[in-house]
PDB file as gemmi writes it, atoms N, CA and C in Angstrom:
CRYST1    1.000    1.000    1.000  90.00  90.00  90.00 P 1                      
ATOM      1  N   MET A   1       0.846  -1.173   0.000  1.00  0.00           N  
ATOM      2  CA  MET A   1       0.000   0.000   0.000  1.00  0.00           C  
ATOM      3  C   MET A   1       0.893   1.237   0.000  1.00  0.00           C  
ATOM      4  N   GLN A   2       1.004   1.811  -1.149  1.00  0.00           N  
ATOM      5  CA  GLN A   2       1.921   2.925  -1.306  1.00  0.00           C  
ATOM      6  C   GLN A   2       1.241   4.279  -1.225  1.00  0.00           C  
ATOM      7  N   ASP A   3      -0.093   4.313  -1.142  1.00  0.00           N  
ATOM      8  CA  ASP A   3      -0.743   5.617  -1.084  1.00  0.00           C  
ATOM      9  C   ASP A   3      -1.823   5.636  -0.006  1.00  0.00           C  
ATOM     10  N   TRP A   4      -2.118   6.834   0.483  1.00  0.00           N  
ATOM     11  CA  TRP A   4      -3.060   7.009   1.582  1.00  0.00           C  
ATOM     12  C   TRP A   4      -4.489   6.667   1.195  1.00  0.00           C  
ATOM     13  N   ALA A   5      -4.830   6.781  -0.075  1.00  0.00           N  
ATOM     14  CA  ALA A   5      -6.201   6.442  -0.490  1.00  0.00           C  
ATOM     15  C   ALA A   5      -6.514   4.989  -0.142  1.00  0.00           C  
ATOM     16  N   ASN A   6      -5.560   4.087  -0.370  1.00  0.00           N  
ATOM     17  CA  ASN A   6      -5.770   2.677  -0.014  1.00  0.00           C  
ATOM     18  C   ASN A   6      -5.886   2.501   1.488  1.00  0.00           C  
ATOM     19  N   VAL A   7      -5.075   3.194   2.242  1.00  0.00           N  
ATOM     20  CA  VAL A   7      -5.115   3.076   3.703  1.00  0.00           C  
ATOM     21  C   VAL A   7      -6.442   3.588   4.236  1.00  0.00           C  
ATOM     22  N   LEU A   8      -6.910   4.710   3.733  1.00  0.00           N  
ATOM     23  CA  LEU A   8      -8.150   5.299   4.226  1.00  0.00           C  
ATOM     24  C   LEU A   8      -9.385   4.496   3.838  1.00  0.00           C  
ATOM     25  N   ASN A   9      -9.298   3.684   2.802  1.00  0.00           N  
ATOM     26  CA  ASN A   9     -10.436   2.876   2.356  1.00  0.00           C  
ATOM     27  C   ASN A   9     -10.502   1.507   3.019  1.00  0.00           C  
ATOM     28  N   ILE A  10      -9.608   1.206   3.933  1.00  0.00           N  
ATOM     29  CA  ILE A  10      -9.618  -0.090   4.597  1.00  0.00           C  
ATOM     30  C   ILE A  10     -10.883  -0.219   5.438  1.00  0.00           C  
ATOM     31  N   ASP A  11     -11.522  -1.368   5.333  1.00  0.00           N  
ATOM     32  CA  ASP A  11     -12.717  -1.634   6.115  1.00  0.00           C  
ATOM     33  C   ASP A  11     -12.785  -3.130   6.394  1.00  0.00           C  
ATOM     34  N   ILE A  12     -13.506  -3.490   7.424  1.00  0.00           N  
ATOM     35  CA  ILE A  12     -13.645  -4.893   7.796  1.00  0.00           C  
ATOM     36  C   ILE A  12     -14.317  -5.662   6.664  1.00  0.00           C  
ATOM     37  N   TRP A  13     -13.833  -6.855   6.401  1.00  0.00           N  
ATOM     38  CA  TRP A  13     -14.306  -7.830   5.404  1.00  0.00           C  
ATOM     39  C   TRP A  13     -14.028  -7.427   3.965  1.00  0.00           C  
ATOM     40  N   ARG A  14     -13.280  -6.360   3.740  1.00  0.00           N  
ATOM     41  CA  ARG A  14     -12.825  -6.079   2.373  1.00  0.00           C  
ATOM     42  C   ARG A  14     -11.700  -7.037   2.051  1.00  0.00           C  
ATOM     43  N   MET A  15     -11.536  -7.322   0.799  1.00  0.00           N  
ATOM     44  CA  MET A  15     -10.466  -8.217   0.371  1.00  0.00           C  
ATOM     45  C   MET A  15      -9.264  -7.393  -0.057  1.00  0.00           C  
ATOM     46  N   ILE A  16      -8.091  -7.854   0.357  1.00  0.00           N  
ATOM     47  CA  ILE A  16      -6.848  -7.237  -0.098  1.00  0.00           C  
ATOM     48  C   ILE A  16      -6.021  -8.302  -0.808  1.00  0.00           C  
ATOM     49  N   ARG A  17      -5.193  -7.882  -1.723  1.00  0.00           N  
ATOM     50  CA  ARG A  17      -4.315  -8.795  -2.454  1.00  0.00           C  
ATOM     51  C   ARG A  17      -2.877  -8.515  -2.050  1.00  0.00           C  
ATOM     52  N   ILE A  18      -2.208  -9.536  -1.551  1.00  0.00           N  
ATOM     53  CA  ILE A  18      -0.797  -9.460  -1.190  1.00  0.00           C  
ATOM     54  C   ILE A  18      -0.006 -10.073  -2.340  1.00  0.00           C  
ATOM     55  N   THR A  19       0.923  -9.317  -2.907  1.00  0.00           N  
ATOM     56  CA  THR A  19       1.707  -9.808  -4.044  1.00  0.00           C  
ATOM     57  C   THR A  19       3.188  -9.763  -3.710  1.00  0.00           C  
ATOM     58  N   GLY A  20       3.966 -10.392  -4.562  1.00  0.00           N  
ATOM     59  CA  GLY A  20       5.414 -10.341  -4.422  1.00  0.00           C  
ATOM     60  C   GLY A  20       5.959 -11.205  -3.301  1.00  0.00           C  
ATOM     61  N   LEU A  21       5.230 -12.249  -2.921  1.00  0.00           N  
ATOM     62  CA  LEU A  21       5.745 -13.157  -1.905  1.00  0.00           C  
ATOM     63  C   LEU A  21       6.952 -13.907  -2.464  1.00  0.00           C  
ATOM     64  N   PRO A  22       7.851 -14.351  -1.615  1.00  0.00           N  
ATOM     65  CA  PRO A  22       9.051 -15.043  -2.097  1.00  0.00           C  
ATOM     66  C   PRO A  22       8.699 -16.298  -2.908  1.00  0.00           C  
ATOM     67  N   SER A  23       9.530 -16.617  -3.866  1.00  0.00           N  
ATOM     68  CA  SER A  23       9.284 -17.791  -4.711  1.00  0.00           C  
ATOM     69  C   SER A  23       9.364 -19.093  -3.924  1.00  0.00           C  
ATOM     70  N   SER A  24       9.917 -19.062  -2.730  1.00  0.00           N  
ATOM     71  CA  SER A  24       9.977 -20.269  -1.898  1.00  0.00           C  
ATOM     72  C   SER A  24       8.620 -20.612  -1.276  1.00  0.00           C  
ATOM     73  N   GLU A  25       7.664 -19.674  -1.318  1.00  0.00           N  
ATOM     74  CA  GLU A  25       6.329 -19.926  -0.779  1.00  0.00           C  
ATOM     75  C   GLU A  25       5.502 -20.735  -1.775  1.00  0.00           C  
ATOM     76  N   GLN A  26       4.373 -21.298  -1.304  1.00  0.00           N  
ATOM     77  CA  GLN A  26       3.506 -22.105  -2.160  1.00  0.00           C  
ATOM     78  C   GLN A  26       2.862 -21.272  -3.260  1.00  0.00           C  
ATOM     79  N   VAL A  27       2.542 -20.019  -2.952  1.00  0.00           N  
ATOM     80  CA  VAL A  27       1.968 -19.093  -3.927  1.00  0.00           C  
ATOM     81  C   VAL A  27       2.691 -17.758  -3.813  1.00  0.00           C  
ATOM     82  N   THR A  28       2.622 -16.961  -4.861  1.00  0.00           N  
ATOM     83  CA  THR A  28       3.261 -15.643  -4.812  1.00  0.00           C  
ATOM     84  C   THR A  28       2.242 -14.531  -4.616  1.00  0.00           C  
ATOM     85  N   THR A  29       0.936 -14.871  -4.660  1.00  0.00           N  
ATOM     86  CA  THR A  29      -0.133 -13.900  -4.460  1.00  0.00           C  
ATOM     87  C   THR A  29      -1.164 -14.484  -3.508  1.00  0.00           C  
ATOM     88  N   LEU A  30      -1.626 -13.688  -2.537  1.00  0.00           N  
ATOM     89  CA  LEU A  30      -2.679 -14.106  -1.617  1.00  0.00           C  
ATOM     90  C   LEU A  30      -3.814 -13.095  -1.645  1.00  0.00           C  
ATOM     91  N   ASP A  31      -5.053 -13.589  -1.680  1.00  0.00           N  
ATOM     92  CA  ASP A  31      -6.233 -12.751  -1.509  1.00  0.00           C  
ATOM     93  C   ASP A  31      -6.769 -13.028  -0.111  1.00  0.00           C  
ATOM     94  N   LEU A  32      -6.802 -12.000   0.733  1.00  0.00           N  
ATOM     95  CA  LEU A  32      -7.178 -12.172   2.129  1.00  0.00           C  
ATOM     96  C   LEU A  32      -8.278 -11.190   2.513  1.00  0.00           C  
ATOM     97  N   TYR A  33      -9.151 -11.622   3.431  1.00  0.00           N  
ATOM     98  CA  TYR A  33     -10.172 -10.744   3.987  1.00  0.00           C  
ATOM     99  C   TYR A  33      -9.620 -10.050   5.222  1.00  0.00           C  
ATOM    100  N   ILE A  34      -9.949  -8.792   5.391  1.00  0.00           N  
ATOM    101  CA  ILE A  34      -9.531  -8.035   6.572  1.00  0.00           C  
ATOM    102  C   ILE A  34     -10.528  -8.312   7.699  1.00  0.00           C  
ATOM    103  N   GLU A  35     -10.033  -8.883   8.788  1.00  0.00           N  
ATOM    104  CA  GLU A  35     -10.879  -9.158   9.957  1.00  0.00           C  
ATOM    105  C   GLU A  35     -10.813  -8.027  10.979  1.00  0.00           C  
ATOM    106  N   GLY A  36      -9.748  -7.298  10.980  1.00  0.00           N  
ATOM    107  CA  GLY A  36      -9.574  -6.188  11.903  1.00  0.00           C  
ATOM    108  C   GLY A  36      -8.326  -5.427  11.523  1.00  0.00           C  
ATOM    109  N   PHE A  37      -8.196  -4.220  12.035  1.00  0.00           N  
ATOM    110  CA  PHE A  37      -7.010  -3.443  11.717  1.00  0.00           C  
ATOM    111  C   PHE A  37      -6.736  -2.432  12.821  1.00  0.00           C  
ATOM    112  N   GLU A  38      -5.507  -1.974  12.849  1.00  0.00           N  
ATOM    113  CA  GLU A  38      -5.097  -0.931  13.788  1.00  0.00           C  
ATOM    114  C   GLU A  38      -4.151   0.007  13.055  1.00  0.00           C  
ATOM    115  N   ILE A  39      -4.381   1.286  13.197  1.00  0.00           N  
ATOM    116  CA  ILE A  39      -3.491   2.288  12.615  1.00  0.00           C  
ATOM    117  C   ILE A  39      -2.843   3.035  13.771  1.00  0.00           C  
ATOM    118  N   ASP A  40      -1.515   3.023  13.791  1.00  0.00           N  
ATOM    119  CA  ASP A  40      -0.756   3.670  14.861  1.00  0.00           C  
ATOM    120  C   ASP A  40       0.081   4.788  14.240  1.00  0.00           C  
ATOM    121  N   ILE A  41      -0.277   6.024  14.556  1.00  0.00           N  
ATOM    122  CA  ILE A  41       0.419   7.185  13.985  1.00  0.00           C  
ATOM    123  C   ILE A  41       1.097   7.947  15.119  1.00  0.00           C  
ATOM    124  N   THR A  42       2.391   8.161  14.961  1.00  0.00           N  
ATOM    125  CA  THR A  42       3.165   8.949  15.917  1.00  0.00           C  
ATOM    126  C   THR A  42       3.788  10.124  15.159  1.00  0.00           C  
ATOM    127  N   PRO A  43       4.402  11.068  15.843  1.00  0.00           N  
ATOM    128  CA  PRO A  43       5.057  12.173  15.132  1.00  0.00           C  
ATOM    129  C   PRO A  43       6.179  11.704  14.201  1.00  0.00           C  
ATOM    130  N   ASP A  44       6.759  10.532  14.477  1.00  0.00           N  
ATOM    131  CA  ASP A  44       7.902  10.061  13.694  1.00  0.00           C  
ATOM    132  C   ASP A  44       7.585   8.957  12.694  1.00  0.00           C  
ATOM    133  N   SER A  45       6.440   8.268  12.868  1.00  0.00           N  
ATOM    134  CA  SER A  45       6.174   7.116  11.997  1.00  0.00           C  
ATOM    135  C   SER A  45       4.691   6.778  11.999  1.00  0.00           C  
ATOM    136  N   TRP A  46       4.325   5.831  11.143  1.00  0.00           N  
ATOM    137  CA  TRP A  46       2.979   5.284  11.172  1.00  0.00           C  
ATOM    138  C   TRP A  46       3.065   3.802  10.837  1.00  0.00           C  
ATOM    139  N   ALA A  47       2.131   3.057  11.400  1.00  0.00           N  
ATOM    140  CA  ALA A  47       2.086   1.619  11.154  1.00  0.00           C  
ATOM    141  C   ALA A  47       0.640   1.207  10.943  1.00  0.00           C  
ATOM    142  N   LEU A  48       0.444   0.319   9.994  1.00  0.00           N  
ATOM    143  CA  LEU A  48      -0.861  -0.249   9.711  1.00  0.00           C  
ATOM    144  C   LEU A  48      -0.753  -1.750   9.968  1.00  0.00           C  
ATOM    145  N   ILE A  49      -1.549  -2.244  10.889  1.00  0.00           N  
ATOM    146  CA  ILE A  49      -1.525  -3.673  11.234  1.00  0.00           C  
ATOM    147  C   ILE A  49      -2.872  -4.258  10.845  1.00  0.00           C  
ATOM    148  N   LEU A  50      -2.846  -5.294  10.004  1.00  0.00           N  
ATOM    149  CA  LEU A  50      -4.071  -5.930   9.542  1.00  0.00           C  
ATOM    150  C   LEU A  50      -4.174  -7.343  10.097  1.00  0.00           C  
ATOM    151  N   ASP A  51      -5.348  -7.691  10.610  1.00  0.00           N  
ATOM    152  CA  ASP A  51      -5.673  -9.070  10.945  1.00  0.00           C  
ATOM    153  C   ASP A  51      -6.419  -9.622   9.749  1.00  0.00           C  
ATOM    154  N   THR A  52      -5.937 -10.712   9.169  1.00  0.00           N  
ATOM    155  CA  THR A  52      -6.531 -11.216   7.938  1.00  0.00           C  
ATOM    156  C   THR A  52      -6.829 -12.704   8.036  1.00  0.00           C  
ATOM    157  N   SER A  53      -7.672 -13.176   7.126  1.00  0.00           N  
ATOM    158  CA  SER A  53      -7.946 -14.603   6.991  1.00  0.00           C  
ATOM    159  C   SER A  53      -8.247 -14.895   5.532  1.00  0.00           C  
ATOM    160  N   MET A  54      -8.217 -16.172   5.179  1.00  0.00           N  
ATOM    161  CA  MET A  54      -8.478 -16.565   3.798  1.00  0.00           C  
ATOM    162  C   MET A  54      -9.965 -16.768   3.532  1.00  0.00           C  
ATOM    163  N   ALA A  55     -10.787 -16.821   4.570  1.00  0.00           N  
ATOM    164  CA  ALA A  55     -12.226 -17.035   4.399  1.00  0.00           C  
ATOM    165  C   ALA A  55     -12.982 -16.246   5.445  1.00  0.00           C  
ATOM    166  N   ILE A  56     -14.181 -15.860   5.083  1.00  0.00           N  
ATOM    167  CA  ILE A  56     -15.049 -15.196   6.052  1.00  0.00           C  
ATOM    168  C   ILE A  56     -15.594 -16.279   6.977  1.00  0.00           C  
ATOM    169  N   PRO A  57     -15.450 -16.133   8.283  1.00  0.00           N  
ATOM    170  CA  PRO A  57     -15.818 -17.217   9.196  1.00  0.00           C  
ATOM    171  C   PRO A  57     -17.309 -17.358   9.456  1.00  0.00           C  
ATOM    172  N   PHE A  58     -18.134 -16.536   8.872  1.00  0.00           N  
ATOM    173  CA  PHE A  58     -19.574 -16.642   9.072  1.00  0.00           C  
ATOM    174  C   PHE A  58     -20.285 -16.128   7.836  1.00  0.00           C  
ATOM    175  N   CYS A  59     -21.550 -16.381   7.779  1.00  0.00           N  
ATOM    176  CA  CYS A  59     -22.353 -15.943   6.639  1.00  0.00           C  
ATOM    177  C   CYS A  59     -23.215 -14.768   7.043  1.00  0.00           C  
ATOM    178  N   VAL A  60     -23.250 -13.736   6.228  1.00  0.00           N  
ATOM    179  CA  VAL A  60     -24.151 -12.615   6.435  1.00  0.00           C  
ATOM    180  C   VAL A  60     -25.382 -12.892   5.588  1.00  0.00           C  
ATOM    181  N   LEU A  61     -26.515 -13.103   6.231  1.00  0.00           N  
ATOM    182  CA  LEU A  61     -27.721 -13.482   5.499  1.00  0.00           C  
ATOM    183  C   LEU A  61     -28.150 -12.377   4.547  1.00  0.00           C  
ATOM    184  N   ASN A  62     -28.535 -12.806   3.345  1.00  0.00           N  
ATOM    185  CA  ASN A  62     -29.026 -11.897   2.302  1.00  0.00           C  
ATOM    186  C   ASN A  62     -28.026 -10.805   1.951  1.00  0.00           C  
ATOM    187  N   ASP A  63     -26.749 -11.155   1.941  1.00  0.00           N  
ATOM    188  CA  ASP A  63     -25.688 -10.231   1.555  1.00  0.00           C  
ATOM    189  C   ASP A  63     -25.386 -10.471   0.080  1.00  0.00           C  
ATOM    190  N   SER A  64     -25.714  -9.510  -0.770  1.00  0.00           N  
ATOM    191  CA  SER A  64     -25.540  -9.708  -2.209  1.00  0.00           C  
ATOM    192  C   SER A  64     -24.076  -9.809  -2.606  1.00  0.00           C  
ATOM    193  N   THR A  65     -23.165  -9.316  -1.783  1.00  0.00           N  
ATOM    194  CA  THR A  65     -21.746  -9.406  -2.100  1.00  0.00           C  
ATOM    195  C   THR A  65     -21.213 -10.807  -1.891  1.00  0.00           C  
ATOM    196  N   ARG A  66     -21.630 -11.453  -0.806  1.00  0.00           N  
ATOM    197  CA  ARG A  66     -21.078 -12.760  -0.436  1.00  0.00           C  
ATOM    198  C   ARG A  66     -22.038 -13.905  -0.685  1.00  0.00           C  
ATOM    199  N   GLY A  67     -23.180 -13.650  -1.279  1.00  0.00           N  
ATOM    200  CA  GLY A  67     -24.136 -14.711  -1.566  1.00  0.00           C  
ATOM    201  C   GLY A  67     -25.395 -14.552  -0.732  1.00  0.00           C  
ATOM    202  N   VAL A  68     -26.457 -15.160  -1.184  1.00  0.00           N  
ATOM    203  CA  VAL A  68     -27.728 -15.096  -0.476  1.00  0.00           C  
ATOM    204  C   VAL A  68     -27.978 -16.446   0.164  1.00  0.00           C  
ATOM    205  N   CYS A  69     -28.256 -16.445   1.460  1.00  0.00           N  
ATOM    206  CA  CYS A  69     -28.497 -17.681   2.196  1.00  0.00           C  
ATOM    207  C   CYS A  69     -29.966 -17.750   2.583  1.00  0.00           C  
ATOM    208  N   GLY A  70     -30.449 -18.980   2.764  1.00  0.00           N  
ATOM    209  CA  GLY A  70     -31.807 -19.160   3.231  1.00  0.00           C  
ATOM    210  C   GLY A  70     -31.955 -18.767   4.686  1.00  0.00           C  
ATOM    211  N   ALA A  71     -33.176 -18.714   5.170  1.00  0.00           N  
ATOM    212  CA  ALA A  71     -33.447 -18.261   6.530  1.00  0.00           C  
ATOM    213  C   ALA A  71     -32.829 -19.178   7.575  1.00  0.00           C  
ATOM    214  N   SER A  72     -32.645 -20.451   7.263  1.00  0.00           N  
ATOM    215  CA  SER A  72     -32.101 -21.382   8.258  1.00  0.00           C  
ATOM    216  C   SER A  72     -30.626 -21.706   8.007  1.00  0.00           C  
ATOM    217  N   VAL A  73     -30.008 -21.100   7.017  1.00  0.00           N  
ATOM    218  CA  VAL A  73     -28.611 -21.367   6.692  1.00  0.00           C  
ATOM    219  C   VAL A  73     -27.744 -20.303   7.347  1.00  0.00           C  
ATOM    220  N   VAL A  74     -26.750 -20.722   8.108  1.00  0.00           N  
ATOM    221  CA  VAL A  74     -25.869 -19.746   8.768  1.00  0.00           C  
ATOM    222  C   VAL A  74     -24.448 -19.803   8.240  1.00  0.00           C  
ATOM    223  N   ALA A  75     -24.124 -20.760   7.400  1.00  0.00           N  
ATOM    224  CA  ALA A  75     -22.771 -20.848   6.824  1.00  0.00           C  
ATOM    225  C   ALA A  75     -22.824 -21.712   5.589  1.00  0.00           C  
ATOM    226  N   TRP A  76     -21.801 -21.573   4.757  1.00  0.00           N  
ATOM    227  CA  TRP A  76     -21.675 -22.447   3.604  1.00  0.00           C  
ATOM    228  C   TRP A  76     -20.252 -22.640   3.228  1.00  0.00           C  
TER     229      TRP A  76                                                      
END                                                                             
């Protein structure tokens, strides 16, 4: 993330793409969901810490972005 627009648009459950991983890894690109984040800004530096996962751990009912679930379905 080289620009502030990306940092300011961070939100829970948005997907981010991590690229440029070492060739020794199983993959060189990861798509991860943001589960939480912390921004720490001091007079001398700033840090962005993201908690991520590869899957959303629950289903949001009738969410057009992640799929539509029935009334009795809580995960898929």
